[in-house]
C-alpha positions, 0 to 999 in steps of 0.5 A: 500500500505504501509503494502504491501511494508513493508511486502515485504521489511521485506521478502526481508531482510529475504531472503537476510540473508538466501542467505548469510548464504547458500553461507557461508555453500556452501564455508565452508562445515559447516552445520549451526544450523536451528535457525540461519535462524531465529535469524540472520534476527531478530537480524540484523533487530532490530539493523537496526531499533534501530541504522540503520548504525550499523544494516546495517554494522553488517549484512555485516560484521557479517560473517567476524567476525564470521569466524575469531572467528571460526578460531581464532587459525587457518588460518586467510587468509582463515577465511577472505576469508570465511567471505567476500565470501558470502557477495561479491557473494550476492552483485555481483550476485544481481547486475548482475541480476539487471544490466544485466539479468533483462534489457534483459526482458525489466525491467529497473534498477530503477524500483526495487525501485517502486516494492518491489516484484521485489527486493524479486525476485532478492534475490530469484534468486541469489543462483540458478543463482550462483549455475547454473553458478558454475555447468556450469563451473564445480566448485567442492566446496568439492575440494575447501574445501580440498585445503583450509584446507591444506593451499595450494596456500595461496598467491593466496588466499591472493590476492583474499582476498585483491580484495574482500576487495577493491570491498567491500569498493569501492561498499560501497563508491558508494552506500553511496555517490551516491548523491555526486559522479557523475555517481555513478550508472555507476561506480557501474555497471563498478565495478561489471562488471569488478570484477565479471569476475575477481572473477570467474577467480580466483575461477576457477584458485583456483579450477583447482590448488586444483583439480590437487593437489588432483589428485596428492595426491590421486595417491600418496595415492594409491601408499602408500596404495599398499606399506602398503598392501604389507607390511601387506601381508608379515607380515601375510605371516610370521605369517602363516609361523610360524603356518605352521612350528608349524603344521609340528612339531605338529605331532612329539610333539604328537608322543613324548607325546604319547610314554611317556604316553605309557611308563608312562615316566613322565620325558619324557613328562615333558621334551617335555613340558618344551623344546617345548610346554611352549615356543610355548604357550608363542610364540602364546600368542604374541599380534602380531597375533592380527593384523590378525583382520584387515582382517575383514576390507573390505575397502582397504584404511582404512586397508592399513593405519591401517596396516602401523601404527600398523606395525610401532608400532610393529617394535618399540616394542609396544604391540598391541591389536586390536579388529575389528567388522565384520561390519564397517559403517562410515555412512555419514562420508567421508573416507578421513576425517576419515583416516586423523583422525585415522592417527593423533590419531595413530601417537600421540598414538605411540609417547606417548606410547614409552615414557612410561615404558610399551609401549602398544596400544589398538584399537577397531573398531565396530558398536553398536546401530546405532553408529560407534566407533573408540577407541584408548588407549595407555599407558602414562608416566604420571599417568594422562594427562592434557586434557586442550588445547590439541585441541588448534591449535599450542599447542604441548603436547610432554612434556605431552605425546601427539603429535600435530594434534588434532586441525586438528581432531576438524576441521574435526569433526566440519563438521559432526554434527553426529560425536564427540570425547571423551577424557579420561585419568587416571591410566597411560592410555590415551583414545580417542573415535570417535563416528559417529551416524547414525541419529542425532536429532537436 
């Protein structure tokens, strides 16, 4: 009987840690490495056996410290929310199931102490119950993650953090001092009943506000795309008009050359070349015609952003070279995230290259060996850019030929284990390569 109880207690603890880990992944959108599922339960359990109080509180507070560490240069209010959220959700719904659902089937609250298998069942039911509830009230965690990443409604998020902290502290008081406090169980039930309603209302409120803001931004983004594509179309039309005019003059040029050949008048031929053809060769060698390569990009949102950035650079006197493969496959990468990344990289490249003696930007977009590549390279004022700290939040490298925003790039890439960024700098060139792999073996 002892072995039976021991095994179920250990299994219940394992499931408890996994449930919390899954809740953390759900709210943050972060994919945890598979070994977390084994190392964390073992580490916490060993701590619990060696020093029980430390083992108990470390399993509760780990995600708070982990989240603060992951966001040590970021939004602390959001980091605290991410750290408390999985613990509070697990705590709330384990008790909702215990206090409210199980009694509906004739199972009393205290019986779980006698039957460890019941405690395991409660842990197994937490995530499905919460998942079903959030689906029922139409909570989209991607919208929440987008809203959080943009630091929207931070004061409401602060209220959420404070409320979770108060719930956590009060619950621990009622649990630890249950033998001292009268009606401790009743107090816990009332606390859970009140806070679960408040928690869901706050979650629905934040989701609603974020969704409205995302819809507004999407509408604004579509308007910007149409405006950018209109500029791109006008630019392409102007290039076409230049080619059409050259085509109109081409017959006259050939006729003049033909007459010179027939009359063996080399001076006339030389004059046609010097006054017309040499200028035409120079004009048509201009890299501004490379922007027509964007026609190979099928995604209109991506094309609009690239065209807007490249036309901005061209109008500022930057020489542009762009190569686009006929196939662009982002695989599992979200388009909005990718557009955010390339916008930051191109803004930085334009800002940096304008400080150089010979402003120039090279861009390559292609797929090779089941990997998608986006490469942006720009001329710099200095021979070599110091790459240390350029991805740190709040670190501005304007004095070192880079703009801000690279920390945001790393935040986005952290969500995609199959994506990476590589930075190189030498010989007055700064190069960044985004690689998105189709399949990533862990």
